[in-house]
C-alpha positions in Angstrom: 103.3 99.6 75.8 99.5 99.8 76.3 99.9 101.1 79.9 102.1 104.0 78.8 99.4 106.7 78.6 98.4 110.2 79.7 97.9 110.2 83.5 97.7 112.6 86.4 101.2 112.6 88.0 102.3 113.9 91.4 105.9 114.1 92.5 106.4 114.9 96.2 109.6 115.4 98.2 109.7 114.8 101.9 111.6 117.9 103.2 114.3 117.3 105.8 114.6 113.6 105.1 118.4 113.7 105.2 118.2 115.0 108.8 115.8 112.2 109.7 118.2 109.7 108.4 121.0 111.4 110.3 118.9 111.1 113.4 118.5 107.3 112.8 122.3 107.0 112.3 122.9 108.9 115.6 120.5 106.6 117.4 118.0 109.5 118.2 115.3 108.1 116.0 114.3 104.5 115.2 114.4 103.1 111.7 110.8 102.1 112.4 109.8 105.8 112.6 111.0 106.3 109.0 109.2 103.1 108.0 106.0 104.4 109.5 106.3 107.6 107.5 106.7 105.7 104.3 103.9 103.3 105.3 101.7 106.3 105.5 102.4 107.0 101.8 101.6 103.4 100.8 98.4 103.3 102.9 97.0 106.4 101.3 97.3 104.7 97.9 95.7 101.5 99.2 92.8 103.3 100.7 91.9 105.1 97.5 92.5 102.1 95.2 92.2 104.6 92.3 95.8 105.4 91.9 99.4 104.1 92.4 101.9 105.4 94.9 105.6 104.6 94.9 108.2 105.9 97.2 112.0 106.0 96.6 113.9 107.3 99.5 112.5 110.7 100.2 110.4 111.0 97.0 106.8 109.9 96.4 105.3 109.4 93.0 101.5 109.1 92.7 99.6 108.7 89.5 96.0 108.1 88.5 93.6 108.2 85.6 93.0 111.5 83.9 89.4 111.7 85.1 87.5 113.7 87.7 87.6 110.7 90.1 91.3 110.4 89.5 91.9 114.0 90.3 89.7 113.9 93.4 91.5 110.7 94.5 95.0 112.1 94.2 94.2 115.5 95.6 92.5 113.9 98.6 95.4 111.4 99.1 97.9 114.3 99.0 95.8 116.3 101.5 95.6 113.4 103.9 99.3 112.5 103.5 100.4 116.1 104.1 98.2 116.5 107.2 99.4 113.3 108.7 103.1 114.2 108.1 102.5 117.8 109.4 101.4 116.2 112.7 105.0 114.8 113.0 106.6 118.1 111.9 107.4 116.8 108.4 106.8 119.1 105.4 106.3 118.1 101.8 107.0 120.0 98.6 105.8 118.8 95.2 103.9 119.2 92.0 100.7 117.7 90.4 100.6 117.6 86.6 99.6 115.5 83.7 101.7 113.6 81.2 102.5 110.2 79.7 103.5 107.7 82.3 103.9 104.0 82.9 103.2 103.2 86.6 102.5 99.9 88.3 103.6 98.1 91.5 107.1 97.7 90.2 108.0 100.5 87.8 107.3 104.2 87.1 108.7 106.3 84.3 107.7 108.8 81.6 107.5 112.4 80.6 104.8 113.0 83.2 107.2 112.1 86.0 109.9 114.3 84.4 107.5 117.2 84.2 106.3 116.8 87.8 109.8 116.5 89.1 111.0 119.6 87.2 108.0 121.6 88.4 108.7 120.5 92.1 112.4 121.2 91.9 112.4 124.4 89.9 109.1 126.2 90.9 107.7 124.9 94.2 110.3 126.6 96.4 108.1 126.5 99.6 106.5 123.5 101.3 103.5 123.2 99.1 102.2 121.0 96.2 101.9 123.0 93.0 99.3 122.3 90.4 100.3 123.1 86.8 98.2 125.7 85.0 96.7 123.2 82.5 95.3 121.2 85.5 94.0 124.3 87.2 92.2 125.2 83.9 90.7 121.7 83.8 89.5 122.0 87.4 87.8 125.3 86.8 86.2 123.9 83.6 84.7 121.1 85.6 82.8 123.5 87.8 83.2 121.1 90.7 83.1 123.1 94.0 84.9 120.5 96.0 87.8 120.4 93.6 87.9 124.2 93.3 88.0 124.5 97.1 91.0 122.2 97.1 93.2 124.7 95.4 94.6 128.1 96.3 96.7 130.7 94.4 99.8 132.0 96.1 101.2 135.6 96.0 103.5 134.4 93.3 100.4 133.5 91.1 101.2 129.8 91.3 98.3 127.4 92.2 98.7 124.8 94.9 96.7 122.1 96.7 95.0 123.5 99.8 96.2 120.9 102.2 94.7 122.5 105.3 91.2 122.4 103.7 90.0 119.8 106.3 91.1 122.1 109.1 89.4 125.0 107.5 86.1 123.0 107.3 86.4 122.0 111.0 86.9 125.6 111.9 83.9 126.7 109.9 81.7 124.0 111.6 83.0 125.0 115.0 82.3 128.7 114.3 78.8 128.0 113.0 78.1 125.8 116.1 79.3 128.6 118.4 77.2 131.2 116.6 74.1 128.9 116.8 74.8 128.2 120.5 75.1 131.9 121.2 71.8 132.7 119.5 70.0 130.0 121.7 71.3 131.6 124.9 
């Protein structure tokens, strides 16, 4: 298969999804609410147009080309998705890695998916999206400040996507504005 190749692969689990479905069954939440959550996943992929995103129940698989643009696209999409879902009180846990994968509009399979799933299920533990060490090394080798600012290292030494980066940037701009305004007074 010519499309079975090395790609960036993210596997993300929507935490508390069973409880959301229980709320739908109990009539406390509309099925459309769940559909809106999943639409958010698909819209992130459509906006980027650089990667695929597929959801199956409470899991999301994203993949993209093994390039700087592909990495920026997937990290950015995961940051936007996480921020949007956090506004609804929904947390994600996942992993971003690289590996062989076939992914199109209809199918997704490969060692990359297995590796991302295993990393999420065995190592992520907290609501965060881990980045495997080989990708972290690649990011640091790129010397791209934007990508470097998109990752953090936890107390457990594992690297993860800094999903609140946009909020941190807003806080920095606000603080700078306040400091500038104070100087003018």
